[in-house]
All heavy atoms as a GROMACS GRO file, in nm:
protein
  565
    1HIS      N    1   0.148  -0.354  -2.293
    1HIS     CA    2   0.042  -0.348  -2.189
    1HIS      C    3   0.078  -0.441  -2.073
    1HIS      O    4   0.059  -0.402  -1.960
    1HIS     CB    5  -0.089  -0.373  -2.252
    1HIS     CG    6  -0.204  -0.361  -2.161
    1HIS    ND1    7  -0.203  -0.297  -2.038
    1HIS    CD2    8  -0.332  -0.403  -2.173
    1HIS    CE1    9  -0.319  -0.299  -1.980
    1HIS    NE2   10  -0.400  -0.364  -2.063
    2THR      N   11   0.125  -0.560  -2.102
    2THR     CA   12   0.154  -0.655  -1.998
    2THR      C   13   0.276  -0.607  -1.918
    2THR      O   14   0.277  -0.624  -1.793
    2THR     CB   15   0.183  -0.794  -2.057
    2THR    OG1   16   0.068  -0.836  -2.135
    2THR    CG2   17   0.209  -0.894  -1.952
    3ALA      N   18   0.371  -0.552  -1.985
    3ALA     CA   19   0.493  -0.499  -1.913
    3ALA      C   20   0.455  -0.386  -1.818
    3ALA      O   21   0.505  -0.381  -1.706
    3ALA     CB   22   0.598  -0.452  -2.012
    4TYR      N   23   0.368  -0.300  -1.862
    4TYR     CA   24   0.321  -0.186  -1.776
    4TYR      C   25   0.248  -0.246  -1.654
    4TYR      O   26   0.268  -0.197  -1.542
    4TYR     CB   27   0.230  -0.094  -1.853
    4TYR     CG   28   0.165   0.008  -1.765
    4TYR    CD1   29   0.235   0.115  -1.716
    4TYR    CD2   30   0.029  -0.005  -1.733
    4TYR    CE1   31   0.176   0.209  -1.632
    4TYR    CE2   32  -0.034   0.090  -1.651
    4TYR     CZ   33   0.043   0.194  -1.603
    4TYR     OH   34  -0.017   0.286  -1.518
    5ARG      N   35   0.166  -0.341  -1.675
    5ARG     CA   36   0.088  -0.404  -1.564
    5ARG      C   37   0.183  -0.466  -1.463
    5ARG      O   38   0.167  -0.453  -1.342
    5ARG     CB   39  -0.012  -0.505  -1.620
    5ARG     CG   40  -0.101  -0.564  -1.517
    5ARG     CD   41  -0.202  -0.660  -1.581
    5ARG     NE   42  -0.290  -0.711  -1.477
    5ARG     CZ   43  -0.376  -0.804  -1.504
    5ARG    NH1   44  -0.390  -0.849  -1.623
    5ARG    NH2   45  -0.457  -0.846  -1.406
    6ARG      N   46   0.283  -0.540  -1.512
    6ARG     CA   47   0.382  -0.603  -1.423
    6ARG      C   48   0.459  -0.496  -1.343
    6ARG      O   49   0.484  -0.511  -1.228
    6ARG     CB   50   0.479  -0.688  -1.500
    6ARG     CG   51   0.417  -0.819  -1.541
    6ARG     CD   52   0.519  -0.907  -1.603
    6ARG     NE   53   0.456  -1.026  -1.652
    6ARG     CZ   54   0.500  -1.097  -1.753
    6ARG    NH1   55   0.608  -1.058  -1.821
    6ARG    NH2   56   0.436  -1.207  -1.791
    7GLN      N   57   0.496  -0.388  -1.413
    7GLN     CA   58   0.569  -0.282  -1.349
    7GLN      C   59   0.484  -0.217  -1.239
    7GLN      O   60   0.533  -0.192  -1.126
    7GLN     CB   61   0.618  -0.176  -1.448
    7GLN     CG   62   0.695  -0.065  -1.391
    7GLN     CD   63   0.737   0.036  -1.494
    7GLN    OE1   64   0.680   0.039  -1.604
    7GLN    NE2   65   0.832   0.121  -1.460
    8ARG      N   66   0.358  -0.192  -1.267
    8ARG     CA   67   0.268  -0.133  -1.170
    8ARG      C   68   0.250  -0.230  -1.050
    8ARG      O   69   0.249  -0.183  -0.930
    8ARG     CB   70   0.134  -0.102  -1.233
    8ARG     CG   71   0.038  -0.027  -1.142
    8ARG     CD   72  -0.088  -0.001  -1.210
    8ARG     NE   73  -0.155  -0.127  -1.240
    8ARG     CZ   74  -0.272  -0.141  -1.297
    8ARG    NH1   75  -0.335  -0.037  -1.334
    8ARG    NH2   76  -0.322  -0.263  -1.319
    9GLN      N   77   0.232  -0.356  -1.074
    9GLN     CA   78   0.217  -0.452  -0.966
    9GLN      C   79   0.344  -0.460  -0.876
    9GLN      O   80   0.335  -0.471  -0.756
    9GLN     CB   81   0.181  -0.592  -1.021
    9GLN     CG   82   0.045  -0.603  -1.079
    9GLN     CD   83   0.016  -0.731  -1.148
    9GLN    OE1   84   0.107  -0.809  -1.175
    9GLN    NE2   85  -0.106  -0.759  -1.175
   10MET      N   86   0.459  -0.452  -0.942
   10MET     CA   87   0.584  -0.452  -0.863
   10MET      C   88   0.592  -0.328  -0.777
   10MET      O   89   0.637  -0.337  -0.659
   10MET     CB   90   0.704  -0.462  -0.957
   10MET     CG   91   0.723  -0.597  -1.022
   10MET     SD   92   0.853  -0.609  -1.144
   10MET     CE   93   0.987  -0.531  -1.062
   11CYS      N   94   0.553  -0.210  -0.829
   11CYS     CA   95   0.557  -0.089  -0.753
   11CYS      C   96   0.467  -0.097  -0.631
   11CYS      O   97   0.502  -0.060  -0.522
   11CYS     CB   98   0.520   0.028  -0.839
   11CYS     SG   99   0.526   0.185  -0.759
   12ILE      N  100   0.344  -0.151  -0.653
   12ILE     CA  101   0.250  -0.167  -0.541
   12ILE      C  102   0.303  -0.267  -0.440
   12ILE      O  103   0.300  -0.244  -0.323
   12ILE     CB  104   0.110  -0.214  -0.598
   12ILE    CG1  105   0.054  -0.110  -0.690
   12ILE    CG2  106   0.019  -0.251  -0.484
   12ILE    CD1  107   0.014   0.023  -0.625
   13ARG      N  108   0.360  -0.378  -0.490
   13ARG     CA  109   0.412  -0.478  -0.398
   13ARG      C  110   0.529  -0.418  -0.316
   13ARG      O  111   0.539  -0.441  -0.196
   13ARG     CB  112   0.455  -0.598  -0.478
   13ARG     CG  113   0.508  -0.713  -0.392
   13ARG     CD  114   0.585  -0.816  -0.466
   13ARG     NE  115   0.709  -0.757  -0.511
   13ARG     CZ  116   0.764  -0.786  -0.629
   13ARG    NH1  117   0.709  -0.872  -0.711
   13ARG    NH2  118   0.877  -0.724  -0.668
   14ASP      N  119   0.618  -0.348  -0.383
   14ASP     CA  120   0.730  -0.290  -0.316
   14ASP      C  121   0.687  -0.191  -0.210
   14ASP      O  122   0.742  -0.183  -0.100
   14ASP     CB  123   0.826  -0.226  -0.417
   14ASP     CG  124   0.892  -0.321  -0.510
   14ASP    OD1  125   0.885  -0.446  -0.482
   14ASP    OD2  126   0.947  -0.281  -0.611
   15SER      N  127   0.584  -0.110  -0.238
   15SER     CA  128   0.530  -0.014  -0.142
   15SER      C  129   0.474  -0.085  -0.024
   15SER      O  130   0.493  -0.042   0.093
   15SER     CB  131   0.425   0.072  -0.204
   15SER     OG  132   0.477   0.152  -0.309
   16THR      N  133   0.408  -0.198  -0.046
   16THR     CA  134   0.350  -0.273   0.064
   16THR      C  135   0.463  -0.334   0.151
   16THR      O  136   0.452  -0.335   0.274
   16THR     CB  137   0.261  -0.382   0.008
   16THR    OG1  138   0.164  -0.328  -0.078
   16THR    CG2  139   0.190  -0.460   0.119
   17ILE      N  140   0.569  -0.384   0.090
   17ILE     CA  141   0.680  -0.437   0.162
   17ILE      C  142   0.747  -0.328   0.246
   17ILE      O  143   0.778  -0.352   0.366
   17ILE     CB  144   0.785  -0.501   0.068
   17ILE    CG1  145   0.722  -0.624   0.009
   17ILE    CG2  146   0.914  -0.531   0.139
   17ILE    CD1  147   0.805  -0.685  -0.105
   18ILE      N  148   0.762  -0.212   0.191
   18ILE     CA  149   0.821  -0.096   0.265
   18ILE      C  150   0.733  -0.064   0.387
   18ILE      O  151   0.786  -0.044   0.495
   18ILE     CB  152   0.839   0.023   0.173
   18ILE    CG1  153   0.952  -0.005   0.073
   18ILE    CG2  154   0.871   0.151   0.258
   18ILE    CD1  155   0.964   0.098  -0.040
   19GLY      N  156   0.602  -0.064   0.367
   19GLY     CA  157   0.510  -0.037   0.479
   19GLY      C  158   0.528  -0.143   0.588
   19GLY      O  159   0.527  -0.111   0.706
   20ALA      N  160   0.544  -0.267   0.549
   20ALA     CA  161   0.558  -0.376   0.646
   20ALA      C  162   0.688  -0.357   0.725
   20ALA      O  163   0.693  -0.379   0.848
   20ALA     CB  164   0.558  -0.510   0.581
   21ILE      N  165   0.794  -0.314   0.657
   21ILE     CA  166   0.923  -0.294   0.724
   21ILE      C  167   0.912  -0.175   0.821
   21ILE      O  168   0.962  -0.185   0.933
   21ILE     CB  169   1.036  -0.269   0.620
   21ILE    CG1  170   1.060  -0.402   0.542
   21ILE    CG2  171   1.162  -0.213   0.684
   21ILE    CD1  172   1.149  -0.383   0.422
   22VAL      N  173   0.844  -0.068   0.781
   22VAL     CA  174   0.825   0.047   0.871
   22VAL      C  175   0.752   0.006   0.995
   22VAL      O  176   0.794   0.039   1.109
   22VAL     CB  177   0.752   0.162   0.797
   22VAL    CG1  178   0.702   0.265   0.895
   22VAL    CG2  179   0.840   0.225   0.689
   23TRP      N  180   0.643  -0.074   0.982
   23TRP     CA  181   0.571  -0.119   1.097
   23TRP      C  182   0.654  -0.213   1.186
   23TRP      O  183   0.646  -0.209   1.307
   23TRP     CB  184   0.439  -0.190   1.057
   23TRP     CG  185   0.331  -0.092   1.033
   23TRP    CD1  186   0.285  -0.053   0.912
   23TRP    CD2  187   0.260  -0.020   1.130
   23TRP    NE1  188   0.185   0.041   0.927
   23TRP    CE2  189   0.170   0.064   1.060
   23TRP    CE3  190   0.265  -0.010   1.268
   23TRP    CZ2  191   0.084   0.149   1.131
   23TRP    CZ3  192   0.178   0.075   1.332
   23TRP    CH2  193   0.089   0.152   1.262
   24GLY      N  194   0.738  -0.293   1.117
   24GLY     CA  195   0.828  -0.381   1.197
   24GLY      C  196   0.929  -0.302   1.280
   24GLY      O  197   0.955  -0.335   1.394
   25ILE      N  198   0.981  -0.198   1.221
   25ILE     CA  199   1.077  -0.111   1.296
   25ILE      C  200   1.006  -0.043   1.410
   25ILE      O  201   1.060  -0.030   1.523
   25ILE     CB  202   1.138  -0.010   1.202
   25ILE    CG1  203   1.236  -0.080   1.103
   25ILE    CG2  204   1.217   0.095   1.277
   25ILE    CD1  205   1.287   0.007   0.990
   26ILE      N  206   0.885   0.004   1.387
   26ILE     CA  207   0.807   0.067   1.497
   26ILE      C  208   0.783  -0.038   1.610
   26ILE      O  209   0.803  -0.006   1.724
   26ILE     CB  210   0.673   0.121   1.444
   26ILE    CG1  211   0.696   0.242   1.354
   26ILE    CG2  212   0.580   0.160   1.563
   26ILE    CD1  213   0.573   0.288   1.280
   27GLY      N  214   0.745  -0.157   1.573
   27GLY     CA  215   0.716  -0.259   1.674
   27GLY      C  216   0.840  -0.308   1.748
   27GLY      O  217   0.836  -0.323   1.870
   28LEU      N  218   0.953  -0.320   1.680
   28LEU     CA  219   1.074  -0.374   1.743
   28LEU      C  220   1.146  -0.263   1.821
   28LEU      O  221   1.202  -0.292   1.930
   28LEU     CB  222   1.166  -0.433   1.641
   28LEU     CG  223   1.119  -0.562   1.576
   28LEU    CD1  224   1.213  -0.601   1.457
   28LEU    CD2  225   1.116  -0.675   1.678
   29PHE      N  226   1.156  -0.144   1.764
   29PHE     CA  227   1.244  -0.044   1.824
   29PHE      C  228   1.170   0.083   1.870
   29PHE      O  229   1.233   0.177   1.918
   29PHE     CB  230   1.352   0.000   1.720
   29PHE     CG  231   1.423  -0.118   1.667
   29PHE    CD1  232   1.412  -0.160   1.536
   29PHE    CD2  233   1.517  -0.184   1.750
   29PHE    CE1  234   1.485  -0.266   1.487
   29PHE    CE2  235   1.593  -0.290   1.700
   29PHE     CZ  236   1.574  -0.333   1.570
   30SER      N  237   1.036   0.086   1.858
   30SER     CA  238   0.957   0.204   1.894
   30SER      C  239   1.014   0.329   1.826
   30SER      O  240   1.016   0.436   1.885
   30SER     CB  241   0.958   0.223   2.044
   30SER     OG  242   0.896   0.117   2.108
   31TYR      N  243   1.050   0.313   1.699
   31TYR     CA  244   1.108   0.426   1.624
   31TYR      C  245   1.031   0.431   1.491
   31TYR      O  246   1.029   0.334   1.414
   31TYR     CB  247   1.252   0.409   1.599
   31TYR     CG  248   1.314   0.519   1.515
   31TYR    CD1  249   1.328   0.648   1.567
   31TYR    CD2  250   1.349   0.500   1.381
   31TYR    CE1  251   1.382   0.750   1.490
   31TYR    CE2  252   1.405   0.597   1.305
   31TYR     CZ  253   1.420   0.723   1.362
   31TYR     OH  254   1.469   0.825   1.283
   32ASN      N  255   0.974   0.545   1.458
   32ASN     CA  256   0.904   0.564   1.335
   32ASN      C  257   1.003   0.626   1.237
   32ASN      O  258   1.031   0.745   1.245
   32ASN     CB  259   0.785   0.656   1.357
   32ASN     CG  260   0.697   0.666   1.232
   32ASN    OD1  261   0.744   0.653   1.119
   32ASN    ND2  262   0.568   0.687   1.250
   33ILE      N  263   1.048   0.547   1.143
   33ILE     CA  264   1.153   0.592   1.053
   33ILE      C  265   1.101   0.695   0.951
   33ILE      O  266   1.175   0.790   0.915
   33ILE     CB  267   1.215   0.472   0.977
   33ILE    CG1  268   1.342   0.518   0.908
   33ILE    CG2  269   1.117   0.409   0.879
   33ILE    CD1  270   1.428   0.402   0.859
   34VAL      N  271   0.974   0.694   0.918
   34VAL     CA  272   0.918   0.795   0.828
   34VAL      C  273   0.917   0.927   0.894
   34VAL      O  274   0.962   1.033   0.838
   34VAL     CB  275   0.777   0.758   0.778
   34VAL    CG1  276   0.713   0.866   0.697
   34VAL    CG2  277   0.781   0.626   0.700
   35ASP      N  278   0.869   0.934   1.018
   35ASP     CA  279   0.868   1.059   1.092
   35ASP      C  280   1.014   1.104   1.120
   35ASP      O  281   1.042   1.226   1.124
   35ASP     CB  282   0.794   1.043   1.224
   35ASP     CG  283   0.644   1.040   1.203
   35ASP    OD1  284   0.598   1.067   1.087
   35ASP    OD2  285   0.574   1.007   1.303
   36GLY      N  286   1.102   1.009   1.144
   36GLY     CA  287   1.241   1.048   1.170
   36GLY      C  288   1.309   1.110   1.047
   36GLY      O  289   1.390   1.200   1.067
   37ILE      N  290   1.271   1.067   0.929
   37ILE     CA  291   1.333   1.122   0.810
   37ILE      C  292   1.262   1.250   0.762
   37ILE      O  293   1.328   1.351   0.734
   37ILE     CB  294   1.332   1.018   0.694
   37ILE    CG1  295   1.423   0.902   0.732
   37ILE    CG2  296   1.371   1.080   0.563
   37ILE    CD1  297   1.412   0.783   0.636
   38PHE      N  298   1.128   1.246   0.761
   38PHE     CA  299   1.054   1.354   0.705
   38PHE      C  300   0.986   1.450   0.802
   38PHE      O  301   0.931   1.553   0.768
   38PHE     CB  302   0.947   1.302   0.607
   38PHE     CG  303   1.004   1.219   0.497
   38PHE    CD1  304   0.984   1.081   0.497
   38PHE    CD2  305   1.084   1.276   0.400
   38PHE    CE1  306   1.035   1.003   0.396
   38PHE    CE2  307   1.136   1.200   0.301
   38PHE     CZ  308   1.115   1.060   0.300
   39GLY      N  309   0.986   1.418   0.931
   39GLY     CA  310   0.926   1.499   1.036
   39GLY      C  311   0.785   1.450   1.070
   39GLY      O  312   0.716   1.398   0.988
   40THR      N  313   0.754   1.466   1.195
   40THR     CA  314   0.626   1.419   1.246
   40THR      C  315   0.512   1.505   1.195
   40THR      O  316   0.515   1.627   1.211
   40THR     CB  317   0.624   1.417   1.399
   40THR    OG1  318   0.730   1.338   1.446
   40THR    CG2  319   0.495   1.365   1.453
   41GLY      N  320   0.414   1.443   1.134
   41GLY     CA  321   0.295   1.513   1.087
   41GLY      C  322   0.315   1.606   0.968
   41GLY      O  323   0.225   1.689   0.939
   42THR      N  324   0.429   1.596   0.901
   42THR     CA  325   0.447   1.682   0.785
   42THR      C  326   0.364   1.634   0.668
   42THR      O  327   0.317   1.520   0.664
   42THR     CB  328   0.599   1.684   0.741
   42THR    OG1  329   0.633   1.552   0.702
   42THR    CG2  330   0.684   1.735   0.849
   43ALA      N  331   0.344   1.723   0.570
   43ALA     CA  332   0.264   1.686   0.454
   43ALA      C  333   0.328   1.566   0.379
   43ALA      O  334   0.258   1.474   0.334
   43ALA     CB  335   0.247   1.802   0.361
   44PHE      N  336   0.458   1.567   0.369
   44PHE     CA  337   0.523   1.459   0.297
   44PHE      C  338   0.511   1.326   0.369
   44PHE      O  339   0.486   1.223   0.306
   44PHE     CB  340   0.674   1.493   0.271
   44PHE     CG  341   0.732   1.404   0.168
   44PHE    CD1  342   0.704   1.424   0.034
   44PHE    CD2  343   0.827   1.305   0.202
   44PHE    CE1  344   0.759   1.339  -0.062
   44PHE    CE2  345   0.881   1.224   0.110
   44PHE     CZ  346   0.846   1.241  -0.026
   45SER      N  347   0.523   1.324   0.499
   45SER     CA  348   0.508   1.196   0.575
   45SER      C  349   0.367   1.148   0.563
   45SER      O  350   0.340   1.029   0.547
   45SER     CB  351   0.550   1.214   0.718
   45SER     OG  352   0.464   1.303   0.791
   46ARG      N  353   0.267   1.239   0.557
   46ARG     CA  354   0.128   1.196   0.542
   46ARG      C  355   0.104   1.137   0.403
   46ARG      O  356   0.028   1.042   0.385
   46ARG     CB  357   0.036   1.314   0.566
   46ARG     CG  358   0.032   1.356   0.715
   46ARG     CD  359  -0.056   1.470   0.744
   46ARG     NE  360  -0.195   1.429   0.714
   46ARG     CZ  361  -0.291   1.516   0.691
   46ARG    NH1  362  -0.265   1.648   0.699
   46ARG    NH2  363  -0.412   1.477   0.665
   47ILE      N  364   0.175   1.195   0.303
   47ILE     CA  365   0.161   1.143   0.165
   47ILE      C  366   0.222   1.000   0.164
   47ILE      O  367   0.162   0.908   0.098
   47ILE     CB  368   0.231   1.233   0.064
   47ILE    CG1  369   0.152   1.364   0.050
   47ILE    CG2  370   0.252   1.164  -0.070
   47ILE    CD1  371   0.226   1.474  -0.027
   48ILE      N  372   0.334   0.981   0.226
   48ILE     CA  373   0.398   0.847   0.229
   48ILE      C  374   0.301   0.746   0.295
   48ILE      O  375   0.275   0.638   0.244
   48ILE     CB  376   0.532   0.851   0.310
   48ILE    CG1  377   0.633   0.942   0.241
   48ILE    CG2  378   0.585   0.710   0.333
   48ILE    CD1  379   0.683   0.892   0.108
   49TYR      N  380   0.244   0.783   0.406
   49TYR     CA  381   0.152   0.692   0.476
   49TYR      C  382   0.030   0.663   0.388
   49TYR      O  383  -0.020   0.550   0.387
   49TYR     CB  384   0.102   0.755   0.610
   49TYR     CG  385   0.209   0.761   0.714
   49TYR    CD1  386   0.232   0.877   0.781
   49TYR    CD2  387   0.290   0.649   0.746
   49TYR    CE1  388   0.331   0.885   0.881
   49TYR    CE2  389   0.385   0.656   0.845
   49TYR     CZ  390   0.404   0.777   0.911
   49TYR     OH  391   0.502   0.782   1.009
   50THR      N  392  -0.025   0.764   0.318
   50THR     CA  393  -0.138   0.743   0.231
   50THR      C  394  -0.105   0.650   0.117
   50THR      O  395  -0.180   0.559   0.085
   50THR     CB  396  -0.187   0.879   0.180
   50THR    OG1  397  -0.221   0.964   0.292
   50THR    CG2  398  -0.307   0.860   0.092
   51LEU      N  399   0.012   0.670   0.055
   51LEU     CA  400   0.048   0.587  -0.056
   51LEU      C  401   0.069   0.442  -0.012
   51LEU      O  402   0.025   0.350  -0.083
   51LEU     CB  403   0.177   0.640  -0.124
   51LEU     CG  404   0.162   0.771  -0.200
   51LEU    CD1  405   0.302   0.816  -0.248
   51LEU    CD2  406   0.069   0.749  -0.317
   52VAL      N  407   0.130   0.421   0.101
   52VAL     CA  408   0.152   0.285   0.146
   52VAL      C  409   0.021   0.220   0.184
   52VAL      O  410  -0.009   0.104   0.154
   52VAL     CB  411   0.250   0.281   0.267
   52VAL    CG1  412   0.252   0.146   0.331
   52VAL    CG2  413   0.386   0.324   0.219
   53GLY      N  414  -0.073   0.301   0.245
   53GLY     CA  415  -0.207   0.245   0.273
   53GLY      C  416  -0.284   0.211   0.151
   53GLY      O  417  -0.349   0.101   0.149
   54VAL      N  418  -0.280   0.291   0.051
   54VAL     CA  419  -0.349   0.258  -0.075
   54VAL      C  420  -0.283   0.136  -0.139
   54VAL      O  421  -0.357   0.051  -0.190
   54VAL     CB  422  -0.345   0.384  -0.171
   54VAL    CG1  423  -0.389   0.346  -0.309
   54VAL    CG2  424  -0.431   0.495  -0.118
   55ALA      N  425  -0.158   0.124  -0.132
   55ALA     CA  426  -0.090   0.006  -0.187
   55ALA      C  427  -0.128  -0.118  -0.116
   55ALA      O  428  -0.153  -0.221  -0.176
   55ALA     CB  429   0.065   0.025  -0.177
   56GLY      N  430  -0.147  -0.112   0.018
   56GLY     CA  431  -0.190  -0.223   0.094
   56GLY      C  432  -0.332  -0.265   0.056
   56GLY      O  433  -0.364  -0.382   0.040
   57LEU      N  434  -0.421  -0.169   0.040
   57LEU     CA  435  -0.559  -0.198  -0.003
   57LEU      C  436  -0.563  -0.259  -0.141
   57LEU      O  437  -0.637  -0.355  -0.165
   57LEU     CB  438  -0.645  -0.074   0.007
   57LEU     CG  439  -0.673  -0.020   0.142
   57LEU    CD1  440  -0.746   0.119   0.133
   57LEU    CD2  441  -0.753  -0.118   0.223
   58TYR      N  442  -0.480  -0.207  -0.224
   58TYR     CA  443  -0.474  -0.260  -0.366
   58TYR      C  444  -0.421  -0.404  -0.365
   58TYR      O  445  -0.470  -0.488  -0.440
   58TYR     CB  446  -0.387  -0.169  -0.452
   58TYR     CG  447  -0.388  -0.205  -0.596
   58TYR    CD1  448  -0.504  -0.182  -0.674
   58TYR    CD2  449  -0.277  -0.255  -0.660
   58TYR    CE1  450  -0.505  -0.214  -0.808
   58TYR    CE2  451  -0.277  -0.285  -0.792
   58TYR     CZ  452  -0.391  -0.268  -0.869
   58TYR     OH  453  -0.392  -0.298  -1.000
   59THR      N  454  -0.324  -0.429  -0.279
   59THR     CA  455  -0.263  -0.566  -0.268
   59THR      C  456  -0.372  -0.665  -0.213
   59THR      O  457  -0.382  -0.777  -0.261
   59THR     CB  458  -0.145  -0.564  -0.178
   59THR    OG1  459  -0.048  -0.472  -0.227
   59THR    CG2  460  -0.082  -0.703  -0.167
   60ILE      N  461  -0.453  -0.620  -0.123
   60ILE     CA  462  -0.563  -0.705  -0.071
   60ILE      C  463  -0.657  -0.741  -0.186
   60ILE      O  464  -0.706  -0.853  -0.189
   60ILE     CB  465  -0.638  -0.632   0.046
   60ILE    CG1  466  -0.552  -0.626   0.167
   60ILE    CG2  467  -0.769  -0.705   0.074
   60ILE    CD1  468  -0.605  -0.540   0.276
   61SER      N  469  -0.678  -0.648  -0.279
   61SER     CA  470  -0.766  -0.684  -0.390
   61SER      C  471  -0.718  -0.799  -0.474
   61SER      O  472  -0.796  -0.873  -0.531
   61SER     CB  473  -0.789  -0.559  -0.480
   61SER     OG  474  -0.675  -0.533  -0.558
   62PHE      N  475  -0.584  -0.821  -0.481
   62PHE     CA  476  -0.531  -0.939  -0.550
   62PHE      C  477  -0.575  -1.066  -0.481
   62PHE      O  478  -0.609  -1.163  -0.545
   62PHE     CB  479  -0.378  -0.932  -0.561
   62PHE     CG  480  -0.328  -0.826  -0.649
   62PHE    CD1  481  -0.236  -0.732  -0.597
   62PHE    CD2  482  -0.361  -0.824  -0.785
   62PHE    CE1  483  -0.186  -0.636  -0.683
   62PHE    CE2  484  -0.312  -0.722  -0.869
   62PHE     CZ  485  -0.223  -0.632  -0.815
   63TYR      N  486  -0.578  -1.068  -0.352
   63TYR     CA  487  -0.620  -1.185  -0.278
   63TYR      C  488  -0.771  -1.205  -0.290
   63TYR      O  489  -0.820  -1.314  -0.287
   63TYR     CB  490  -0.578  -1.177  -0.129
   63TYR     CG  491  -0.429  -1.181  -0.116
   63TYR    CD1  492  -0.356  -1.061  -0.082
   63TYR    CD2  493  -0.356  -1.296  -0.137
   63TYR    CE1  494  -0.217  -1.067  -0.072
   63TYR    CE2  495  -0.219  -1.296  -0.126
   63TYR     CZ  496  -0.151  -1.181  -0.094
   63TYR     OH  497  -0.014  -1.183  -0.081
   64TRP      N  498  -0.846  -1.098  -0.293
   64TRP     CA  499  -0.991  -1.104  -0.302
   64TRP      C  500  -1.033  -1.174  -0.434
   64TRP      O  501  -1.123  -1.255  -0.436
   64TRP     CB  502  -1.047  -0.962  -0.298
   64TRP     CG  503  -1.196  -0.958  -0.302
   64TRP    CD1  504  -1.273  -0.951  -0.412
   64TRP    CD2  505  -1.285  -0.964  -0.193
   64TRP    NE1  506  -1.404  -0.950  -0.386
   64TRP    CE2  507  -1.412  -0.959  -0.250
   64TRP    CE3  508  -1.269  -0.975  -0.057
   64TRP    CZ2  509  -1.528  -0.964  -0.167
   64TRP    CZ3  510  -1.380  -0.982   0.022
   64TRP    CH2  511  -1.507  -0.975  -0.030
   65PHE      N  512  -0.965  -1.139  -0.540
   65PHE     CA  513  -0.999  -1.193  -0.673
   65PHE      C  514  -0.913  -1.318  -0.707
   65PHE      O  515  -0.925  -1.366  -0.820
   65PHE     CB  516  -0.982  -1.087  -0.780
   65PHE     CG  517  -1.076  -0.974  -0.758
   65PHE    CD1  518  -1.031  -0.849  -0.721
   65PHE    CD2  519  -1.212  -0.988  -0.777
   65PHE    CE1  520  -1.120  -0.743  -0.704
   65PHE    CE2  521  -1.301  -0.884  -0.759
   65PHE     CZ  522  -1.255  -0.762  -0.718
   66LEU      N  523  -0.832  -1.363  -0.618
   66LEU     CA  524  -0.740  -1.473  -0.651
   66LEU      C  525  -0.817  -1.603  -0.693
   66LEU      O  526  -0.776  -1.666  -0.790
   66LEU     CB  527  -0.651  -1.505  -0.529
   66LEU     CG  528  -0.539  -1.607  -0.546
   66LEU    CD1  529  -0.443  -1.556  -0.651
   66LEU    CD2  530  -0.468  -1.630  -0.418
   67ASP      N  531  -0.926  -1.632  -0.622
   67ASP     CA  532  -1.000  -1.754  -0.658
   67ASP      C  533  -1.064  -1.740  -0.794
   67ASP      O  534  -1.080  -1.843  -0.862
   67ASP     CB  535  -1.110  -1.779  -0.550
   67ASP     CG  536  -1.045  -1.817  -0.421
   67ASP    OD1  537  -0.935  -1.872  -0.419
   67ASP    OD2  538  -1.114  -1.796  -0.315
   68LYS      N  539  -1.101  -1.626  -0.838
   68LYS     CA  540  -1.165  -1.607  -0.967
   68LYS      C  541  -1.064  -1.622  -1.084
   68LYS      O  542  -1.108  -1.656  -1.194
   68LYS     CB  543  -1.232  -1.470  -0.974
   68LYS     CG  544  -1.347  -1.457  -0.874
   68LYS     CD  545  -1.412  -1.322  -0.886
   68LYS     CE  546  -1.521  -1.309  -0.780
   68LYS     NZ  547  -1.581  -1.177  -0.785
   69ASP      N  548  -0.935  -1.593  -1.058
   69ASP     CA  549  -0.839  -1.600  -1.163
   69ASP      C  550  -0.791  -1.741  -1.190
   69ASP      O  551  -0.736  -1.769  -1.294
   69ASP     CB  552  -0.718  -1.509  -1.131
   69ASP     CG  553  -0.751  -1.361  -1.137
   69ASP    OD1  554  -0.855  -1.328  -1.203
   69ASP    OD2  555  -0.680  -1.280  -1.077
   70HIS      N  556  -0.802  -1.825  -1.092
   70HIS     CA  557  -0.743  -1.961  -1.108
   70HIS      C  558  -0.850  -2.067  -1.108
   70HIS      O  559  -0.949  -2.069  -1.048
   70HIS     CB  560  -0.641  -1.993  -0.997
   70HIS     CG  561  -0.523  -1.903  -1.008
   70HIS    ND1  562  -0.508  -1.787  -0.938
   70HIS    CD2  563  -0.415  -1.915  -1.086
   70HIS    CE1  564  -0.388  -1.734  -0.971
   70HIS    NE2  565  -0.333  -1.810  -1.059
   0.00000   0.00000   0.00000
């Protein structure tokens, strides 16, 4: 159970890092790599954005409950 939890947390963290890199590329180069690879407004690119957004919200929950855990 602990190994599964760690694996899930790593997946969420990795998705959040990928999202941050995508935003960094947009900010630095005005290039949206997700749209460049999968097409602008395609269903797959929307799924990618949704997953990264959910991962970000889930990551925020770790900070929200951080004080309660320690």
